[in-house]
N, C-alpha and C positions, 0 to 999 in steps of 0.2 A: 471539465470534471472526470473521476475514475468513471468507468462504468456502474451505471446505475439499474438497467438490467442485467440478467445474467451474462457474461462471456466466458469462450471455453478455448484455451488455448490447448491443441493438442502436439503431441509429438511421441515418434516412435524412440527417442533419444532424451526422457527426461530425467535429470540426474537427481534423484530424491533422496532422504537423509537415509534411506536402507540401500540406497542405490543404484545403476541405472536400469531405468526400464521403459517399456510403451506406456505413457498415462495422459488421460486428461486434465485440466487442471481448471476447476471452476472458480470465477472471478466474481464478486459483487462488493458492491462500494468501496473497492480498492484494496481489498482484502480476498485472501483465498479461502472459497469455503469449503472446497472439496478437493481430495484427489482421488482420481476415480480409472478403473480400467479404460484403456485407449478404445477411443468407439463407442464409448459407452453413455455420454454426456451429449445434451443436446443444447443450445444457446439461447431457444425461445426465440424473442425479441430482440437478444442481443447478439454478439457478433461472435464469430467462430472462426478461429485462425487454426488451419492446420499447417503445421511446420515441416512434415514429410518426417526425412532425415536430420534434418538441421536440431541438433540438441537444442534443449530449454534447459537454461541454468539457473540458479537464484542467484540474485545481483549479487556483485562484489560488493565487500565491506572494504574500505580503505580505512585503516584508524592510523595512517601516518603521512598527512599532505600540509604541506608548507604553502597556505594559501596566499601570503603576505600583504593583506590588504587588510585595514588599510596603511599608511606612511610608505610601502613597497611596492605598490601595486604594478610600475611598472616592471616590476618582475613576474608579476602574477598577481590574479584576483579571482573574485567568486565566481566571475560571470565564466572566463575563459578556465579556470580549474575545472569548474563541475561542467563544462562544456567536454571538456576532454574526457571527464570521468564517466558520463554518459555514452560517449562514442566508445570507451574503454571497455563498456558492462560492468562500470562501479553506479552501483545505486543510492551508497551513504560513503561521505568520507568526515573523519574527523580532523578537523583545524589543530595543528600546531600555535604553541602561545606565542611561538617569534616565525619569522622575521618582520612581523607588522610593527607599526609603531602608533598607538603604546602598544606593547608585548600585552599577555592576558594573565597578566600576574597581579592585579586588583578587581575585585567588583566592577569598578569604573572602567577600567581596559575592557574585561567583558562586554560590558553595555556597548561600548563604541564599537566592538566587534560585530554583535548581532545586529546594531542599529546599520553597520556598512553592508551588512549580507541580506539583509531584507530585500526580497524582491528581485536576487541577481542568482539564485540558485536552482541549478537543473537537474540538482539529485538531492536528497537529503543529507543535512549536513549536523552536526554539532563539534563541541568544542572540549579541547584540553584545556588546562590552565598552569601555569608555571609556580616552579617551587624556586626560589633564589633567594640570596642572603639578605635577611633582615624584611621577608614578608611573610614570614609565619603566622602571623594576626591576619593575615587575608586568604589562608588555605580554606577555614570553616565557611564564611562567606560564599566564598567561591564553590565550595561543595555544594551548598546548599541552595545556590543557585542555578546547578546541573551540570557543570564539568565534569567530564568524564575520568579526571585523575591530573596528576599534575607532573609535569616533566621537571627535569633538573640536568644539567650538565656537568659531570666531574672534569672538565678540561674545557678551557676557554671555546666561545660558541661562535665566536667568529663576531657578534654584534654587540656594542658596548651596552646596549640598554637590558640585554639577557644574560649577566653574569654568572660563571660557573659557581659551584657551590664548594666550598673548603671543607674538612672532616666535620668542623662543628657545627657547620649550617647543614652538611646533610644528616648528621645524629638528629639535631633540632625539627629540620622537616619532615622525617620519618616517622620520628615520635609521633608527631603532632598528626602525620596521615594514618598512622596505626591507632591512632585515638580516635579518629573521625572516619574511619573504615574505607579512607580512600586509598586508590590505586596509585603507587610514584612507578612512574616510566622513565628511563634512565641512558643518557648518552656516555657508554661509559669507556673511556680513554682515561689514563693517568699522565696527568701534566708532567710529573718528575720525567718519567718514562720519553715523552715526547720531547722533552727539553734536552734530554741527552744524548737523542738521536743524532745521526748526522743530519746537517739540513744544507742541502746543496741545490741551489737554485737551476731552471734550466728547462729544455723540453724532455729531456728525459724521464719516462715514467719510472723506469726502477730506482733512480733517486729521491722521487717524491714517495714511492713506497717505502724506501729503507727510513724516509722521515715520520712514518707512522708504524711503528712495528705492530706485530700482535703482542709482543707483551704490554703494552698500553692497555689494552686492553684486558687482557688475563688480569693485571697490577690492579687495574680499574674495579674490573668484577669481583675479586677477591674481597677487596676494602668493602665495596657495597654490601657482600653478602655477610659479610661480619657484622655491618650496622643494622643489617635486617635482621640477624640472629638476636643481638641486641634489643631493637627494637619490636618486633613483632610486626613491622609493617609485610604489606605486600607489594611485590617490587616486579616490574617487566624491566628485560634487558631490551634494548631497542637497537635494530639494523645490527645483529650480529654477522661481522664478516669474518671471524678469524674462528674456525673449529678448535683451536686451544682452548677457548672458555668452557666448550663442554663439559669436560672432568669435570669440572668447579662447580656446573648447575649440576648434574646428576648426585655428586656427593651432597649438596646443599639440599636438594630435594629430599635424599635420602633420610637427612636429617631434621625434617619438619619446614625448614622454611619455606616459604611462599612464594616462588619465583616463578614467573614465565619467560618466556623469549621469542623473537621473531627475526626474521629475516627477511632480503630484498631480491625483488626479481634480478636486481645486476650482479648480485653476488651468485646467485644462481644459475646466469645465463652467459656472464662474460667472465674473463681471467685475466692477469696482468701480462700473460704472454701475449695477448692479442690487441694491446694498446698500442696504436700507434706515437710516436714521436711526436709532441704538441700537440696531439688532441686531447685538450683539457674538457671536452664535453664528458669525459671518463672520469674527473676527479669527483672525488668523495671522500668524508670524512666519518668514519675509518673505511680506508679502500677496498677497491677491487684486490683481491688476490690472486694466487695462483691456482693453477687447475688442479694440482693435488689436494689443495683448501677445499675448492670447489665440490669435487668427490665426496668429501667429508661432511661438507654442508648436506650435502644432496643425501647422505647415509643418514643423515641424523634426522633431517625431515621426514624421511623414510620409517625411521623409527618412531617418530610422532614427538620429538623432542623441542620441536616450536610448533607453539600456538600457532602462529599466524605467517603468513608470507606478504607484506607490505609494500607499497611503492618508495618510501620516504622522499616522494616527489617534492623537489627543492631546487627550483628553477631560478636564473637570474637572467639579467641581460645579456646577450651578446659580446659587449665590451668586459663585462666581469668576468666571465669566463675567458679570456684573452686568447679567443680562436684566433689562429692564423688566416683563415678565410675571411673573418672580418677585421682584419688589421691588426689582431693581437699578435703578443709576443709568443704564445706558447707555451710558456713558462708555469708549471705545474704549482713551483709555489706560490707563485703571485697570484693565481687564478681563482676566483671563487669555487669554494667546494659544494656540489649540488648534482644530483641526475634528475633530470627531466624526465617521468617514464609515464605519469598517470593512465594516459591512454592505450599505453602497450602493455603492461603489465600483465593481462591474461595471456594474448598471443605469445608475449615471451616465454613465458613460464611453461607453458601447454608445447610449445615448440620444445623446450629440453624436456620436460616432463614425459612426453610421449617417447622419443628419443632412448629414454631412460626405463620405459616400458610400464609407466604410469597410466591410470586413468584417469577421465574427466573427474570421475566422483573425488580422486583423490586431489584434486586444484581445486573443487569446491569447498573440501575439508579444510585446504590449507590458505584459501583466499577470501572465505565467504562464512561459512560457520565458523570457523576458528575465531578470526576478528569479531564477529559478532558476540560469539560466547566472552572474548576477551572485556570488553566492553558492556557485559550484562545486558546486550540485544537478543539474545536467546530466545523465541518465541515471538518475535516481531519481525528481525531479518537476518538472513543467513539461511533460508531454507525454505523449498517447496513444500509447504504443511499447510492444515488447516489451522486457520488464526494468524497466520503471519502475512504481513504486508505482501501485495502482490509486486513484487520487486523482481523482475525476469529478466532474463538476455535469451535471445534466441542466435545461436553460437555455431558457426558453423566450423566444425573442428578439422575439413579437408580444406577449407580455405589459405589462399597463398596470396601476402601483398609483401611488395616492396615498402620499404617505411622511405617516406622522404619527409624531411623533416619540417618543410613550409606548409606541410597540408594537415597538420596537428593542430589541435584546436587550441593547447594551452599558448600563453602567451608571445614566447619567444621561442624561434626556430630552430632549437639547439637541444639534441638528444645523443646520446653514445649509439641509439639504435639505428641511425640515418644510415640508409644503403644497404642494411641486412634485409633478406627477406625472411618472413617470419609463418607460421604456421595459425590457423585459426582466426576467423574472421568473426565479428560481433556485426551480427545483421538488424537485430531490433533489439531496442531498451524501453523496459516497461516500467515506471515509477507508480506503484501502489496504484496498477492497474491500466494506466494510461501512456498510450507513447511518448518518448521523450522527441520532442522534435526542437533542436535547438536554433532552428530557424523562426520558432513561436515564442510563446511568453512562456519563461519559468515558472516551475510548481514546486520546487522544492520545499521542503519544510525544515525548519530547525529544531533540533531533537535535544531533549536534557537527558541527565544520566535517571534510570529508571531508578526509583525512591527503593532504598533497601539492595539494591542489585549488589552481587559480587561477581568481580570480574573472575574468568578463570583460577584454578590455582593445579600446580601440578605440572604437567604435562603441556 
């Protein structure tokens, strides 16, 4: 159970909505009751945890996680994914409607997902629905059932049970989502541009990069924004890898289109120039691009043009990644595309953010407050503030560690961060005032979209 008696967590580096400062945080019955001056509170018969100079952050909110269970649990599952999340300071995840079987495209599919997740989660979790060809009648029932919005692909998803939407499908889905007040989240790559790009199999990353050009993102985003203008839908662009889409988003916002966007740790911390031949752990779609593009993404992030930085954790088994160390061919064209990074997003982003002169408060805004606002959880998640759930992280910003893939909690020992030294170590994670112990029983809750919530608009 959460603390029933008052409990105090004290830190000289508490990251609060108004910035970083020394503070005491009073917790009662799983919620933050009060934030007070450092050293001013007592815990009575409860527990007082003094972190000293270790930073206290709100738990991260990751709105882009592929858990894959049921159906592809050998890739990942609720138990392994949420263990990894907790170890990485993530206290809330929103699960994508694929690559599970069945996908979350019908109320029945959502019910299967919820029953499967029962008793397995070490963090709180919610679910996205899917908008695919032919399921417009299912969108309103799914929305009433509490999904946080609807994902669509504008290009093939990679799995047959979750087809992409053509122009007419997209128009119908966005019109319905506008009618019911739902958020549309979109994988934006244009299939015609992809089909026209050179397709050269093999171990060279430059060939794979050429097969997923930046123009595929810009063409898809342009088409999506036109449809959003006509329908009045609220749209969110997933995993922006190309800075070339940013001018389109700026113009659309100036025109009143309700559009937000996210990017991911791998686009901010990795670069095409660093990818070794055959190392398909780096493969994702859209792809990791060059260093100049990475710098442009950081500039946009600093300027508030991204609502969130989220993992797009999309793991698979090593055989599907075709990694040479597991006996695979290292063929980027044939390997499964997806980055496994749920446990490492916070230190990866902090390592690069600090190098670029950013503060912990910036990282909290990008990875906790922003994603919480996107899905309507502001006031419950994403901040150290009175009334919020006591989802907290003790984070040593100066701690360094080498990444060993086999020591991570996600199911399969594959990540592009293997062998890297990262700055920033999660020391303790609290979920609703209780220490998350991944060796004990899980106590994460299933979340539903707050009634009448409206995800963030604009920036």
